[in-house]
NUZA-315900 format. One record per residue (C-alpha): x, y, z; residue in one letter. Coordinates in steps of 0.25 Angstrom, whole numbers, padded with zeros to 4 digits, always signed. Layout:
BEGIN
+-------+-------+-------+----+
|    px |    py |    pz | aa |
+-------+-------+-------+----+
|     X |     Y |     Z |  a |
...
+-------+-------+-------+----+
//
This chain:
BEGIN
+-------+-------+-------+----+
|    px |    py |    pz | aa |
+-------+-------+-------+----+
| -0237 | -0037 | -0256 |  s |
| -0250 | -0042 | -0249 |  s |
| -0248 | -0053 | -0260 |  w |
| -0233 | -0056 | -0257 |  a |
| -0236 | -0058 | -0241 |  h |
| -0248 | -0066 | -0243 |  m |
| -0242 | -0075 | -0251 |  k |
| -0229 | -0074 | -0238 |  e |
| -0241 | -0078 | -0228 |  d |
| -0245 | -0090 | -0236 |  r |
| -0232 | -0095 | -0237 |  e |
| -0229 | -0093 | -0220 |  e |
| -0242 | -0099 | -0217 |  d |
| -0239 | -0109 | -0226 |  r |
| -0225 | -0113 | -0221 |  r |
| -0232 | -0110 | -0206 |  a |
| -0244 | -0121 | -0207 |  r |
| -0233 | -0131 | -0214 |  w |
| -0222 | -0130 | -0202 |  q |
| -0233 | -0133 | -0192 |  e |
| -0242 | -0143 | -0199 |  a |
| -0242 | -0157 | -0195 |  e |
| -0234 | -0167 | -0204 |  a |
| -0241 | -0179 | -0204 |  v |
| -0233 | -0191 | -0208 |  f |
| -0240 | -0203 | -0211 |  r |
| -0241 | -0217 | -0217 |  e |
| -0243 | -0217 | -0232 |  l |
| -0253 | -0227 | -0240 |  p |
| -0244 | -0238 | -0244 |  g |
| -0233 | -0238 | -0233 |  g |
| -0224 | -0224 | -0231 |  g |
| -0224 | -0212 | -0225 |  q |
| -0228 | -0199 | -0228 |  g |
| -0228 | -0185 | -0222 |  l |
| -0238 | -0174 | -0225 |  s |
| -0241 | -0160 | -0219 |  i |
| -0253 | -0151 | -0223 |  l |
| -0259 | -0162 | -0230 |  g |
| -0248 | -0162 | -0240 |  h |
| -0240 | -0175 | -0243 |  d |
| -0225 | -0170 | -0239 |  v |
| -0217 | -0181 | -0241 |  m |
| -0219 | -0197 | -0242 |  e |
| -0208 | -0208 | -0240 |  d |
| -0208 | -0214 | -0254 |  w |
| -0201 | -0201 | -0256 |  e |
| -0189 | -0208 | -0250 |  a |
| -0178 | -0211 | -0261 |  p |
| -0181 | -0196 | -0266 |  y |
| -0177 | -0189 | -0253 |  m |
| -0164 | -0200 | -0252 |  d |
| -0160 | -0194 | -0268 |  a |
| -0162 | -0181 | -0264 |  l |
| -0155 | -0182 | -0249 |  a |
| -0143 | -0191 | -0259 |  a |
| -0141 | -0179 | -0266 |  a |
| -0141 | -0168 | -0256 |  a |
| -0130 | -0176 | -0246 |  c |
| -0120 | -0179 | -0259 |  q |
| -0111 | -0168 | -0254 |  q |
| -0112 | -0170 | -0239 |  g |
| -0110 | -0160 | -0230 |  g |
| -0123 | -0152 | -0223 |  r |
| -0137 | -0156 | -0229 |  i |
| -0150 | -0146 | -0229 |  l |
| -0164 | -0153 | -0231 |  e |
| -0175 | -0146 | -0234 |  v |
| -0189 | -0153 | -0228 |  g |
| -0188 | -0166 | -0219 |  f |
| -0200 | -0171 | -0224 |  g |
| -0203 | -0186 | -0219 |  l |
| -0187 | -0187 | -0218 |  g |
| -0182 | -0194 | -0228 |  l |
| -0174 | -0185 | -0235 |  s |
| -0167 | -0183 | -0221 |  a |
| -0165 | -0196 | -0220 |  a |
| -0159 | -0197 | -0233 |  a |
| -0149 | -0186 | -0230 |  i |
| -0144 | -0192 | -0218 |  q |
| -0142 | -0207 | -0226 |  r |
| -0135 | -0200 | -0237 |  h |
| -0128 | -0188 | -0229 |  g |
| -0120 | -0200 | -0221 |  r |
| -0114 | -0206 | -0234 |  s |
| -0110 | -0191 | -0238 |  t |
| -0107 | -0186 | -0227 |  g |
| -0118 | -0175 | -0223 |  v |
| -0114 | -0166 | -0211 |  t |
| -0127 | -0159 | -0208 |  e |
| -0141 | -0162 | -0211 |  h |
| -0151 | -0150 | -0208 |  v |
| -0166 | -0151 | -0210 |  i |
| -0176 | -0140 | -0213 |  l |
| -0192 | -0144 | -0210 |  e |
| -0204 | -0134 | -0210 |  a |
| -0213 | -0142 | -0205 |  n |
| -0211 | -0143 | -0188 |  e |
| -0217 | -0159 | -0187 |  m |
| -0207 | -0163 | -0198 |  v |
| -0195 | -0155 | -0192 |  m |
| -0198 | -0162 | -0180 |  a |
| -0198 | -0176 | -0187 |  k |
| -0185 | -0171 | -0193 |  a |
| -0179 | -0166 | -0179 |  g |
| -0182 | -0182 | -0174 |  f |
| -0175 | -0187 | -0186 |  w |
| -0164 | -0179 | -0185 |  s |
| -0161 | -0184 | -0170 |  d |
| -0157 | -0197 | -0178 |  e |
| -0150 | -0193 | -0190 |  a |
| -0135 | -0197 | -0191 |  q |
| -0132 | -0184 | -0199 |  i |
| -0132 | -0170 | -0189 |  p |
| -0144 | -0162 | -0194 |  k |
| -0151 | -0150 | -0189 |  v |
| -0167 | -0149 | -0194 |  v |
| -0174 | -0133 | -0196 |  l |
| -0189 | -0132 | -0193 |  g |
| -0194 | -0122 | -0203 |  g |
| -0196 | -0121 | -0221 |  f |
| -0184 | -0118 | -0226 |  w |
| -0187 | -0105 | -0232 |  q |
| -0185 | -0101 | -0217 |  e |
| -0173 | -0109 | -0213 |  l |
| -0164 | -0107 | -0226 |  v |
| -0159 | -0092 | -0221 |  e |
| -0153 | -0099 | -0210 |  s |
| -0145 | -0109 | -0217 |  l |
| -0130 | -0105 | -0222 |  e |
| -0128 | -0105 | -0238 |  d |
| -0117 | -0114 | -0243 |  g |
| -0120 | -0124 | -0230 |  t |
| -0125 | -0136 | -0234 |  f |
| -0120 | -0148 | -0244 |  d |
| -0134 | -0152 | -0247 |  g |
| -0150 | -0149 | -0247 |  i |
| -0161 | -0156 | -0249 |  l |
| -0174 | -0150 | -0251 |  f |
| -0188 | -0157 | -0248 |  d |
| -0199 | -0147 | -0243 |  a |
| -0212 | -0150 | -0245 |  y |
| -0220 | -0136 | -0254 |  p |
| -0229 | -0128 | -0247 |  l |
| -0237 | -0123 | -0260 |  s |
| -0239 | -0128 | -0273 |  p |
| -0229 | -0117 | -0278 |  g |
| -0219 | -0124 | -0270 |  e |
| -0222 | -0138 | -0274 |  a |
| -0220 | -0139 | -0289 |  a |
| -0206 | -0141 | -0295 |  g |
| -0196 | -0133 | -0288 |  d |
| -0205 | -0125 | -0280 |  g |
| -0202 | -0124 | -0266 |  e |
| -0186 | -0130 | -0268 |  v |
| -0186 | -0119 | -0278 |  g |
| -0186 | -0107 | -0268 |  a |
| -0174 | -0116 | -0261 |  f |
| -0165 | -0117 | -0272 |  f |
| -0159 | -0104 | -0269 |  v |
| -0155 | -0108 | -0254 |  e |
| -0151 | -0121 | -0259 |  a |
| -0140 | -0114 | -0267 |  a |
| -0136 | -0106 | -0253 |  r |
| -0135 | -0118 | -0243 |  l |
| -0128 | -0128 | -0252 |  l |
| -0113 | -0128 | -0252 |  r |
| -0104 | -0129 | -0268 |  p |
| -0108 | -0144 | -0272 |  g |
| -0120 | -0145 | -0262 |  g |
| -0133 | -0152 | -0266 |  c |
| -0148 | -0147 | -0267 |  f |
| -0157 | -0159 | -0270 |  s |
| -0172 | -0158 | -0268 |  f |
| -0186 | -0163 | -0267 |  y |
| -0191 | -0160 | -0283 |  y |
| -0205 | -0165 | -0291 |  d |
| -0208 | -0158 | -0301 |  a |
| -0220 | -0161 | -0313 |  g |
| -0229 | -0171 | -0316 |  r |
| -0218 | -0182 | -0320 |  s |
| -0204 | -0185 | -0319 |  w |
| -0200 | -0179 | -0331 |  l |
| -0208 | -0166 | -0329 |  e |
| -0201 | -0166 | -0316 |  s |
| -0188 | -0167 | -0321 |  v |
| -0190 | -0155 | -0334 |  q |
| -0194 | -0146 | -0322 |  s |
| -0181 | -0149 | -0314 |  f |
| -0171 | -0146 | -0324 |  r |
| -0179 | -0135 | -0331 |  c |
| -0184 | -0127 | -0319 |  e |
| -0177 | -0132 | -0306 |  t |
| -0164 | -0133 | -0312 |  v |
| -0161 | -0120 | -0316 |  p |
| -0166 | -0115 | -0303 |  k |
| -0155 | -0123 | -0296 |  l |
| -0145 | -0116 | -0303 |  l |
| -0152 | -0102 | -0303 |  t |
| -0151 | -0106 | -0287 |  a |
| -0137 | -0106 | -0287 |  g |
| -0134 | -0122 | -0291 |  f |
| -0121 | -0127 | -0298 |  r |
| -0127 | -0139 | -0303 |  e |
| -0142 | -0147 | -0305 |  v |
| -0143 | -0161 | -0307 |  k |
| -0156 | -0171 | -0303 |  e |
| -0157 | -0186 | -0301 |  d |
| -0171 | -0196 | -0299 |  q |
| -0173 | -0206 | -0291 |  v |
| -0186 | -0214 | -0291 |  l |
| -0196 | -0214 | -0282 |  c |
| -0212 | -0216 | -0284 |  r |
| -0221 | -0210 | -0274 |  p |
| -0231 | -0219 | -0266 |  r |
| -0244 | -0222 | -0274 |  p |
| -0254 | -0211 | -0269 |  g |
| -0242 | -0201 | -0268 |  c |
| -0249 | -0186 | -0267 |  s |
| -0235 | -0177 | -0274 |  y |
| -0227 | -0186 | -0280 |  f |
| -0227 | -0197 | -0294 |  w |
| -0218 | -0196 | -0303 |  k |
| -0207 | -0211 | -0298 |  e |
| -0196 | -0201 | -0297 |  r |
| -0189 | -0188 | -0291 |  f |
| -0179 | -0179 | -0295 |  l |
| -0167 | -0177 | -0287 |  i |
| -0161 | -0162 | -0288 |  p |
| -0146 | -0159 | -0285 |  m |
| -0144 | -0145 | -0288 |  a |
| -0129 | -0142 | -0285 |  i |
| -0123 | -0130 | -0278 |  r |
+-------+-------+-------+----+
//
């Protein structure tokens, strides 16, 4: 239908704009670094404890790790750090924005664990990745529409791919935030997200939490902790 076609065009336009947009790396009020693209606050470095916890979950089996979304490189650095002790052999990064991808490329020159940086949206790149070839996956891509931003909005579409790409026993961790309070976030995860993960082909879903207070004035997060999803293949 023409409506479906229009929707598709809009999605393509959104992706094209995002891919080519300037990535603004800036000093935050009160210190620290932030990344914004097209006026959206994509990531701020106070998130480091959360990225570290997600990376620890994804790296627990060692082997090959897939990271979707580079951002400020906090999770990539954490994967390298945890991966050295758990035996990570390769670190594959997918990044949609061209400027952020270039930064990931420079960064990867210094990384100790072998890495591959692929430019583009996961929706376009994932087909080229083979079934059962990863031991851990960390997903933190920025949502391009309000529908993708709520709860497991964008990552929900990736669940089936994550299950396909992981070897048995592999762990999938991802950025998760829902609801106005910590309790709402946990309830939403358990009642809505866990059943989707099990349906997608995961054997077991565990959760943990990490204290991570946003800086005063942060526009996108106001709780004092994050949920750490761990979906086991």
